[in-house]
N, C-alpha and C positions, 0 to 999 in steps of 0.2 A: 495963197499955197495954189499951185497947179491942182487941174485935176485927178485924182489917184492918187496923188503926193500924202506925205506923211508929215504931220506936223509934229514940231518939238515941244518938248516939257518946256523950254522959256518963253513958247510962246510969239519966239520973234523969227524962229528958221522954222524950216520944212523942206524937206528930201522926198528927193522921187522914189515911186513904188517901187521896192525891192531893195531897199536902203532903211537902215536904221539910224537916229538919230546918237551922236556923241555928243554929249552937252560940254563937257570936258574940253574937247576939243574943238569945239565947234563945228565937225564934219559929219559927211554921208558917210555913214559905212556899208558897204554892198554885205547882205543878208548871204549867209552859205545854206546853199543846198541840203539838207541833212541826206545824209547815204541809207537808203533803204538797209532793214536789216537782212543777211542771207538765210534761207530756213534751213533748219538745221538738218542734217540726214535723219530719216527714220532709224534707229536703232531696230535693229533685227531683234525680235525676241529669242529666236532660237537660230543658231548661226548652224553650220553644217558639219557635223565631227568630222573626224578624220580620221581614214582609214591607218590603223596596224601596218608598220612594217615588218617584214621577216627577222627575226633574227641572227644573228652570224657565230660562225663557228671559230674566227678568227680571234686567236688569243690577246689585239691588239684593243678587242673591246673595253671599257672604261667601266661598264654597266653590266654588272653579271646578272644572268637572269637563269636560276635553276641550274640545274650541275653543267649541264652543254651550252645553251646559249649565251649572246651577251648584244648590248646596246652598245651605240658609241656615246660618248660622254655628253651632256645637255640632252640625252633621251631618256624616256621612263621604261621602263617592263611594265609590261601589262599580260592579264594574263588572256590566252587566247583560247578560243575552243581545241577542245580535244585532248588539252590538259599543257596544251605548250606556251610557248611566249610570243609575245607580239614587241616591237617597237613605237614608243609614244615620243611623236618629235618633242614634245616636251617636256621639261624636266619636272615642271612642276604644274604637270595634265594630270588630266581624270580618267582612270580607267572605263572603256562603259560595259555592262552586265551583257552585253551580247558578243564580249571578247573577239571583236572586230574593229573595233573604234575608238577613240579619246579625246577627250577635249581640252582646249587651252586651259593653261593656269587661269584662276578667278573664274571660274566657270563649271559648272557638272554635266553629267549628260540629264540629258530626259527620254523618255519612252524607251530605254533599254538601249537607247544607239539612233533614236530618231532625228536629238538635235544637240544643243551648246545652251542652254539659259546663265545667265550672270548668276553667281554665287555673291547672296546678299549676309553680310556679317551679322545682321539682324536677323536673319531665318534660322541662325545654325543651334 
């Protein structure tokens, strides 16, 4: 065998460096370079909450909030400050206790409206 060559298992053949022996076909196959794994993005433990939007008084609102206000379909009513209502853009969202923000479905408010944390079923 040549220098830096790979000797095959049958001890009769050899392949150049960077190749592997295929004894069944008596050939040399080029080794594939492994693809490096891409780093996973660091999951932020606290996503920013979304500000509530003002409720409308138009009768076309599909989600009634209290006696006067309403939110569009796919939104959720949240009790805002001063006894009024606000619209969360997530139908399954969670309202924050600050009366100004809400979090997407599957997360809950932390710190009264400072962030959204993933809601784990095992902590319920």
